KETOR-510851 format. One record per residue: x negated, y negated, z negated of N, C-alpha, C in turn; residue number from 1; chain. Coordinates in steps of 0.001 Angstrom, whole numbers. Atoms other than C-alpha are relative to their C-alpha. Layout:
REM KETOR-510851
[[X,Y,Z],[X,Y,Z],[X,Y,Z],NUM,A],
...
//
This chain:
REM KETOR-510851
[[-912,-1030,-904],[-146940,-127402,-225703],[1359,154,-969],1,A],
[[-1412,-76,449],[-143214,-127584,-226324],[387,1483,-183],2,A],
[[-272,-1308,255],[-141760,-124557,-227989],[1635,513,458],3,A],
[[-1187,-236,-489],[-138421,-124808,-226203],[180,-684,1475],4,A],
[[-284,597,-1455],[-137553,-125492,-222307],[1111,567,560],5,A],
[[-1547,-473,-563],[-133863,-125378,-221277],[383,1197,-905],6,A],
[[-387,-1045,919],[-132629,-122127,-222568],[-1153,995,-145],7,A],
[[1153,-853,523],[-136151,-120643,-223186],[-553,-571,-1149],8,A],
[[849,208,1244],[-138250,-120527,-226205],[-1295,622,-31],9,A],
[[1287,-629,290],[-141869,-119965,-226577],[-117,930,-1287],10,A],
[[151,-1111,925],[-142888,-116858,-228413],[-1631,500,109],11,A],
[[1433,-350,-158],[-146578,-115979,-229467],[13,1274,-477],12,A],
[[117,-1348,549],[-147655,-112224,-229658],[-1530,272,525],13,A],
[[1529,-453,-236],[-151052,-110527,-229866],[20,1453,674],14,A],
[[162,-1214,-421],[-152033,-108134,-227435],[-1233,378,473],15,A],
[[1664,-347,49],[-155240,-106026,-226991],[-366,-544,1332],16,A],
[[631,614,-1389],[-157574,-107583,-224403],[54,773,1251],17,A],
[[-320,-813,-1032],[-157458,-104569,-222320],[1162,215,802],18,A],
[[-1426,-63,-471],[-153983,-104608,-221988],[209,-1291,777],19,A],
[[-398,1496,-482],[-153855,-108361,-221083],[-771,34,1509],20,A],
[[299,-112,-1442],[-156265,-107498,-218216],[665,814,1015],21,A],
[[-1168,-836,-677],[-153909,-104788,-217033],[937,-992,481],22,A],
[[-1257,611,-131],[-150988,-107229,-217165],[-557,-1131,1190],23,A],
[[240,1098,-1221],[-153139,-110082,-215143],[-48,741,1326],24,A],
[[93,-488,-1357],[-153898,-107665,-212372],[1328,542,360],25,A],
[[-1160,-227,-712],[-150495,-106632,-211983],[724,-1085,246],26,A],
[[-683,1120,-219],[-149154,-109949,-212292],[-367,-558,1257],27,A],
[[746,561,-1320],[-151512,-111074,-209406],[626,801,1052],28,A],
[[-577,-988,-855],[-150351,-108034,-207327],[1433,-444,376],29,A],
[[-1471,252,-1],[-146544,-108947,-208078],[-9,-1670,420],30,A],
[[-87,1483,-333],[-147435,-112816,-207231],[775,-559,-1007],31,A],
[[-586,606,1477],[-146240,-113481,-210770],[-931,-534,-1073],32,A],
[[830,394,1169],[-147554,-115415,-213712],[-93,992,-939],33,A],
[[25,-1018,1242],[-148611,-113300,-216712],[1188,-369,-849],34,A],
[[-1123,133,664],[-145864,-115146,-218496],[1180,534,497],35,A],
[[-1213,-402,-913],[-143320,-114269,-215723],[-93,1568,-288],36,A],
[[-71,-1702,157],[-144317,-110565,-215881],[405,662,-1441],37,A],
[[-624,-371,1632],[-144208,-110265,-219628],[1245,-533,-290],38,A],
[[-1555,352,266],[-140713,-111788,-219885],[615,846,691],39,A],
[[-1030,-1110,-824],[-139306,-109412,-217185],[-260,1150,-749],40,A],
[[149,-1498,810],[-140957,-106320,-219102],[731,-269,-1356],41,A],
[[-875,399,1255],[-139228,-107779,-222431],[1403,312,95],42,A],
[[-1493,-180,-537],[-136063,-108268,-220599],[436,1228,138],43,A],
[[-619,-1286,-244],[-135757,-104873,-219183],[-281,678,-1063],44,A],
[[171,-806,1471],[-137131,-103332,-222571],[1421,-208,-714],45,A],
[[-1326,502,881],[-134250,-105233,-224465],[966,595,487],46,A],
[[-1360,-542,-208],[-131727,-104197,-222182],[33,1621,9],47,A],
[[-122,-1286,187],[-132818,-100492,-222353],[235,435,-1302],48,A],
[[-328,-214,1514],[-132708,-100541,-226052],[1205,-232,-464],49,A],
[[-1340,180,275],[-129566,-102173,-226066],[934,1082,431],50,A],
[[-1038,-1263,-446],[-127979,-99410,-224214],[-250,1424,-874],51,A],
[[331,-1173,1024],[-129795,-96827,-226302],[670,-322,-1354],52,A],
[[-752,235,1334],[-128224,-98665,-229404],[1425,169,112],53,A],
[[-1334,108,-310],[-124750,-98741,-227833],[434,1724,-373],54,A],
[[-424,-1174,242],[-124771,-94907,-227564],[-596,806,-1119],55,A],
[[465,-686,1236],[-126527,-94006,-230719],[-1438,700,35],56,A],
[[1445,-598,-206],[-130044,-93011,-229333],[-872,-763,-774],57,A],
[[742,843,711],[-131765,-95856,-230878],[88,135,-1515],58,A],
[[-58,-435,1194],[-130652,-95071,-234315],[-742,1264,-195],59,A],
[[554,-1195,196],[-131848,-91527,-233860],[-1353,-41,137],60,A],
[[1471,-43,-199],[-135172,-92469,-232435],[-377,-582,-1369],61,A],
[[540,531,1312],[-135582,-94566,-235637],[-209,1083,-903],62,A],
[[28,-1169,886],[-134887,-91651,-237634],[-1203,1054,233],63,A],
[[1002,-819,-230],[-137238,-89420,-235936],[-1398,-636,-71],64,A],
[[1359,753,52],[-140103,-92132,-236036],[-144,-115,-1740],65,A],
[[-176,-136,1914],[-139303,-92440,-240020],[-817,1494,-559],66,A],
[[698,-1208,475],[-139939,-88572,-240284],[-1153,353,427],67,A],
[[1169,-312,-567],[-142889,-88684,-238045],[-1230,-734,-1110],68,A],
[[1033,708,723],[-144460,-91464,-240318],[-163,798,-1353],69,A],
[[85,-694,1099],[-143623,-89518,-243396],[-781,1333,-140],70,A],
[[997,-1312,162],[-145204,-86251,-242440],[-1406,-648,246],71,A],
[[1588,538,-171],[-148446,-88422,-241488],[-332,-495,-1303],72,A],
[[595,564,1241],[-148327,-89848,-245106],[186,-1534,-141],73,A],
[[-129,1548,25],[-147448,-93543,-244168],[1315,-324,-647],74,A],
[[-1309,854,775],[-144911,-95620,-245879],[894,-386,1089],75,A],
[[-1046,413,-797],[-141865,-96392,-243929],[715,-1369,12],76,A],
[[-883,1527,193],[-139506,-99451,-243562],[1033,493,-1087],77,A],
[[-1060,-327,1044],[-136963,-97153,-245448],[-341,136,-1357],78,A],
[[776,132,1458],[-139337,-96446,-248312],[-135,-1333,-651],79,A],
[[-49,1544,532],[-139624,-100418,-248732],[1092,-179,-402],80,A],
[[-1449,453,-48],[-136091,-100926,-248448],[572,691,-1509],81,A],
[[-28,-691,1160],[-135670,-98240,-251312],[-368,-437,-1354],82,A],
[[440,361,1460],[-137802,-99587,-253875],[607,-1359,-301],83,A],
[[-597,1467,388],[-136105,-103218,-253720],[1263,170,-762],84,A],
//
């Protein structure tokens, strides 16, 4: 299978089996392929995050996620960067 086709590039992701089943059902209802539905969802998600980034909400969300992880006792990306 080619990894590129025109202006598109193949990307491999791992998704829970039950979520794949939901995606397949929704794609069928929308008369779309699984790939097209996932591509559409990613495109919309990236656009929303880009807007959040422009207004500063994305940075704030990452800070709150880091705080949440620290409170749970999980190592965060910031902890790893600080040790390097």
